[in-house]
N, C-alpha and C positions, 0 to 999 in steps of 0.2 A: 534624568531619564533612567528608566529601568535598564538593567543589563540586557543586551541583545547579542545575538550571534548571527553569522551569515549561514543561510541554508541554500544549497544548490541541489536540485533534483534533475538528473540527466537521464534521458531515454535514448535509445538508438536513433530515433528520428529527430530529437530536438532537445534544447535546454528547456525543460518543462516548467521550472520555477527557479527564481533567484531572488532573494530578499533578506531583510533583517527580521529576525524572529525572536520572540521571548522564550518559546518552548516548542518542542516537536514531540509528537507521540506516534508510535508505529508498532507493528508486530514484527518480531524477529523469530527465527527458528527456536530461540530459547524462551520466547514469550513476549509479553508487552514491555515496551521500554518508553520512558519519558526522558527527554534530554533538555537540560537547561544550559545556559552559558557557563563556561568554565568546567564542563564535564571532563572527566578523565579521558585520555585517548582510548579509543576502542574501535574495533572493526567487527561487524556482525553480518550474518546472512539475513536478508529481508524475506519475510514470508507474506503470502497474500493477506491483506487487511487494509484497514483505513489508515491514512496518513492525516494526522491532525496538526495543522500549522497555526500556532498561536502568534498572531501578528497584529500589532496596534489595537489591542483590546477586542479583537474578534478572532474566531476560530474558523479557518478554512478547512474543508474536508475534501479529500480526494482518495480514489482507489489506488492502491499500490500492489502490484502482483508479485513481483519477485526481484531479487537483485542483491546488492551489497550496500552497506552503509559504513562510512568512515567518519568517526567523531573525533574532533580536536577541540580544545577549549573554546575557540572562537569561530569554528567552521564545521558544519555538518554537510557531508556530501553523500547523496544517495544516487547510486547508479542502478536504475530500475529497468526491467524488461518492458513494463507497461505502467503508466501513471495516467489517470483520467480524472478530469473535473466532472462533477455531476451532469453538467449540460452537454458533455461529450458522450454520455452513455445512452445507448438505445435500450431503455428499460424493458421494452417488449421482447427484444432479442435476448436480454439477460434472463428474463422469466422463462423463455422457451429453452434456453441452455440449462437452466436449473431443472426444469421438467425432464429434459432428455437425460441429464446426468442421474437424476433420481431413478428414472425408469431403468437405466442401464445397471445401476447398483442394486436394484431390487430384483433384477433378472438372475437366474441361476446359470448364466452362460459361462461355461468352463473356459472359453477363450477370452473372457473379459479382462482388459487391462485395468485392474481395480484402482491402482494409483492414478492412472490418467483420468478415470472417471471421477475419483474423489477430488482431484485438483480442478477439474472442470466445474464441479459443484461448488467448490470453495470460491473460485473466481466469480461465478454467477452470484453467489450469496454476498460477496463483498460489494459487487456493483449494485445489487438490489438494496443493500444497507444505506446507500447514498440517496435513494429515492425519498423525496419529501412527502 
């Protein structure tokens, strides 16, 4: 059997995922990262993006909004603010959020919290990326 490691994804509401995986891909504040079993120990900040879980010959995709990741040779733990499977996402609502964020960013409102609007746009885009 191929090398595997344990993956745990924990949100404030629940243990989102736990299982044996061959590889994990996600976005950190430093960029994209791919993790295989026996990876060197590392801690990083998770940025909004897709989490790709390589498990038993298939790839499961989920949205991952923010948090922290701890990597050990045989265990990867992600503590996420939000993690969602595609079937949990309201794509109509995500599209509306994208439109709202784009509208805010294109306005010349001096009182606009640009970082907040950019993060709202990024979250909406991540969710929409999971739409089939």
